[in-house]
C-alpha positions in Angstrom: 103.0 71.6 90.7 101.2 74.9 90.5 98.0 75.4 92.5 96.0 75.8 89.2 97.3 72.4 88.1 96.2 70.9 91.3 92.8 72.5 91.0 92.5 71.2 87.4 93.5 67.7 88.6 90.7 67.8 91.3 88.2 69.0 88.7 89.0 66.2 86.3 88.9 63.5 89.0 85.6 64.9 90.3 84.2 65.0 86.7 85.2 61.3 86.1 83.5 60.2 89.3 80.4 62.4 88.7 80.0 61.1 85.1 80.3 57.5 86.2 77.8 58.1 89.0 75.3 59.2 86.4 75.6 56.0 84.4 74.8 52.3 85.1 77.4 50.5 87.2 78.5 48.5 84.2 78.8 51.6 81.9 82.1 53.3 80.9 82.9 56.8 79.8 85.3 58.2 77.2 88.0 60.6 78.4 86.6 63.1 75.9 83.3 63.1 77.9 85.3 64.3 80.9 87.2 66.9 78.9 84.0 68.4 77.5 82.4 68.4 81.0 85.2 70.4 82.5 86.0 72.7 79.6 84.4 76.1 79.8 83.9 77.1 76.2 82.0 76.4 73.0 85.0 75.6 70.8 87.2 72.5 70.6 89.5 73.7 73.4 88.5 70.7 75.4 91.0 68.7 73.3 93.8 70.3 75.3 92.5 68.5 78.4 92.7 65.0 76.9 96.1 64.2 78.3 95.3 65.7 81.8 92.1 63.6 81.8 94.1 60.5 81.1 96.5 61.3 83.9 93.6 61.9 86.3 92.1 58.5 85.3 95.4 56.8 86.1 95.5 58.4 89.5 92.0 57.1 90.2 93.2 53.6 89.0 96.0 53.8 91.5 93.5 54.6 94.2 91.3 51.7 93.2 88.4 53.9 92.2 88.2 53.2 88.5 89.6 50.9 85.7 90.9 52.0 82.4 90.0 49.7 79.6 90.6 49.0 75.9 88.5 46.6 74.0 86.5 46.0 77.3 89.5 44.7 79.2 91.4 46.5 81.9 94.8 47.7 80.9 97.9 49.0 82.7 99.2 52.4 82.0 102.4 51.0 80.5 100.4 48.9 77.9 97.7 51.4 77.0 97.9 52.7 73.4 95.1 54.5 71.6 91.5 55.0 72.6 90.6 54.3 76.3 87.5 54.0 78.3 87.0 54.5 82.0 84.7 52.5 84.2 84.1 51.5 87.8 86.2 48.5 88.9 84.6 45.1 88.4 84.2 43.3 91.7 
């Protein structure tokens, strides 16, 4: 993995955490919120970051820092299809 890829991964994971920190403990965020936060431009180039955001979210799931949900329920990466949300784990 190239250093620029690792840096992007760190930026995305940091953005996920930062966005969740700014919301209520029970709130969730959309991966597009993260992509828009990290993308440095005024056009729709943030869309190219959607898959990297999802991968970053799954890494944070593996670390126990977030949950990925669909329809308000946590899902596993292997069963996730379509729109996702990211939230803090429910304790």
